[in-house]
N, C-alpha and C positions, 0 to 999 in steps of 0.2 A: 702669582696668586697663591695664597696659602691653602693648605689641605682642608681646613675647616670651611673656607668660602667655596672651594670646589665642590664640597659635599652638598652645599646648599643650592648650588646651581642645578637646574633640571636637565640641562643639555650635556652634562658630564656624568657618565655612568659610575656608579659606585663600584669600588673594588672590593671584592669579597675576600675576606681574610680568614674565612673558615676553611678548615682542612677536611671537611666532611665530603665524602664521595657523592657525586651527583649521578643519579640514575634516570634513565629515560623510562618513564612509567609505561609508555606504550610497548617499548621493547621488552620489559620485564613481563608485561601482560601477554604479549605474543609468545614468549618462551614458556610461560606457565600454561598457556592453553595447549601448546604442543606436547608438553609433558603430560598434562591431564588427559589429552586425547590418546597418548600412547599408553598410559596406565589403564585405559579402559579397553585395550584390544586383546584379542586372543593370542596374539603373538607375544605380548608382555607376560601374559599368564603362562604360556608354555615355557618361556625362558625362565621365569621364576620357579616354576615347578621343576624343571630340570636342574637348576642350581641347587634347590633344596634337597632333591634326591641325591645329587652328587655329594653335597655337604654331609648328609647323613651317612651315606655309604663310606666316605672317607674317614669319618670319625668313629664309625662303629666297627670298621674293619680291623683286621690285625696289623695295621700299620704301626710303625715305631713312633711316629710323630702325630698324636691325636690332639689337635689344638682346641677342640670343643667337645669334651666328653658328654655322655648321655643326656643330661637334662638340656643340653644345647643352649646354654645361657647366651653365648655370643650370637647364635642364630636368632634367638628372641630379641636381643638388643638390636640387631640389624633390622628386623621386622618392625620394631617399635620406632626406630629412627626413620625408616621408610614411611611409616604411617604418619609420623610427626610432620614430615615434609609434604607428603601427598595430600593430606587433608586441606591445608591452607592453599596449595596450588589448585586443587579442584575447586574450592570455594571461590578463589580469584577468577578462575575461568568461568564459573557460573555467574559471578557478578558482572563480568564483562559481557557475557551473553545476555544477561538481563538488561543491561544498558543498551545494547544493540536492539533488543526486542522493544524496549520502551521507545526508542527513537523511531523504529519501524512502525509501531502502533500510532505514535503521534502523527507520522507521515500519512498513514492510512486514514486516520480521523480527518486530517486536513483535506485529503483527497475526497473522502466521503462527503464532507461539508461542501466542497466545491462542486461535486457532482450533484448534490441535492439542490444547490443554488442554481446550477445550470439547468437542471430538470424543471425546477419551478419556473424559471424564466421562459423555457421553451413551452411550458404549459400555458403560461399567460399569453405568449405570442400566438400559440395555436388557437386559444379561445378568441383572441382579437381577430385572427384571420377567419375563424368561423362566423363571427359577427359581421365581418366585412363581406364575406361571400354571401351571407344571407341578404344583404342589401344589393348585391349585383344581380343583374338580369340573367337568368339561366337560359339555356338553349331552347328548352321546351317553351318557356314564356315568350321568347322572341319568335319562335315558329308559330305559336298560336296568334300573336299580334299581327305578324306578317300575313298569315292566312285570313285574318279578319279584314286586313287592308286590301288584300287581293279580291276578296268577295265584295267589298264596298266598290272597288273600281270596276269589277265585272258588272255589278248592278247598275252603275252609272252608264255603262256602255250598252247594256242590254235594252232593246226596245220593249216597252210595256204596252200591252194592248188595252189596259184599262185606264191608262193615264196615271193619275196620282195615287190610285188605290194600291197598285202593285209596289210602288216605291215605299209607300208608307208602311205596307205590311212587312217588307224586308228591313226597314229601319227599326220597326218594333222588335223584330226577331233579333237583330243585332244588339239592340239595347238590353234585351232580356239575357242574351248570351254573356254580354260583357259584365252585367251585374251578378251573374251566378258564379 
């Protein structure tokens, strides 16, 4: 099979002929975050301060070999170079943190929406249960009904001296209680 037909096939990987180095973006990001974190520590500031003091003392002293006399141009060049590299590293670390924060915020929003949906569902279920419980006979209602039935049974077994007058009187009282 010729090289041109192999290139057209999707199951054959292309051979890269470029000589550019390949970087793992995540590895570069992790290293830049470590550097940015170190640049913001008191330890780094103490080390840098000590180095500057030693530099100045060695170049201002009465030593034979003064590699950077008084205006300290080489020291300024070192600080400029450090700032030129530190600023992009810090910005890269901030961008990575912003991306993590964005992902975290999206996850928080998704959870909040799910929680809201769950809460609304539970509220609807609770309302349905309240309606269903409203239709169920309560304990007090059953006690009252059983008490009325017991009184009716007791009236049936109680001998009445007046005949029908006593039973009609109790029946009228029961009806009035039931209607109220």
